[in-house]
N, C-alpha and C positions, 0 to 999 in steps of 0.2 A: 461365644460372645466376645471374649477378649481377642481371639484370633481375627474376628471381623474388624475390630477396631485397629488392630495392628496392620491388617491388609489395607484398610482405607488410608491409614497414615503413610504406609509405604507407597501406595499408589499416588497420593498427593505429593509426597516427596519426590518421586520419579518425574511427575509432570512438572513440578516446580524447577527441578534441576535441568530438565530438558528445555524449559523456557529460558532459564538463565544462560544455558549454552547457546541457544539460538540468538539471544541478544548480543552475546559476545561475537558470534559469527557475523551478525549484521553490522556490528561496530567495526570489526576488523576490515571489512571491505571498503569502509569509508576512509581508512587511513592509507597513506601512500606506502603500502607494504606489498611487495610482490609475493604472491603465493605460488609455490612450485607445482609444476605438472598436474598430476592427477588430483591433488587437493583442490586446485582451482576449479576443475570441472565438478567435483563433488560439492564444493561450496556453492557454485552457481545453481546446481540442481536443488540443493536445500533451500536456497533463497527464493527460487521460483515457487516452491511449495509454501514457503512462509508468506510470500506476498499475496497469495490467493488470487492470482490474476486469471480467474476462470471465465471471465466474460470476453476474452480475446480482444481487449481494447486497442491493441496495435493495429487491428484491421479496420476499425470504424471510428474510434475516438480520436486517435492521433491525426489521421487525414483531415478530420473536421477542424481541429485546432490549427493545423498547418495552413488550411485555407483561410483562416481568420488572421494568421500571422503575416500581415502585409503592412507596408508603410503607406504614407499619404499619396505617393505617386503610383501605387499598385504593385510595387516590386515585392516579391516574396523575401522575407528576412531569413538569413541563415541561422540555423539553430544547431549549435555544436554542443558536445558534452563538456563538462567542466575539466576533466582530465581523463587519462587512460583508465585509472582505477575505478572511477565512477561508471565509466562505460562498461567495464567488465562486470560490474555489480548490477547492471540493468538500468542505470540512470543515464539514458542516452541524450537527454535534453537539459537545457539550463532552466526550463520552466517547470515549476512544481506540478501543475495540473496535468502535464504530459507524463511526468515520471510516476505519478500516483497510480495511473492505470485504473484498474477496477475499484480501487479504494476511493477514487474521485467519484465514481458513480454511486457507490454505497453511501458515501458521505452526503452527496446531494439528495439521495433518496431519504436518508434519515432526517435531514434538515426539512425536506418537504413534509415528512410525516409530523414533525414537531409543529410546523406552521399550520398544517391542517388541524391538528389537535387543538392548538390554541384558538384558531378561528372558530371551530365548532363549539369549543367551551364558551367563548365569548357570545356566540349566537344563542347558545342554550341559556346563558344567564340573562340575555336581553329579552328573549321571548318567553322565559319562564315567569317573569313578573308581570 
């Protein structure tokens, strides 16, 4: 019984420390700090896992937004990264919705679920009485 409690606390401690370390790694890539050699590639691999970009939004979402990104005369506007460090961290655009990737899709899905839930709740209240 006591060993199970200790194992659970140890497991929670390990997960919590892992999340703290990931937040530090994510914050480091946003600072103008050059990371040497192999550490940079390890950091980029870890960040790809953390961002959970499993929907491959680079193939279908970014071309959709680049098609919309035109001025009044129909010319495509240039979209550069903010600086070299942001580009190495995977933020290749100045626009947030392009940089979010799969998170943008997840967020829109959650907002749509909340709106549907509220709509059906209101309809249930109206037709219930």
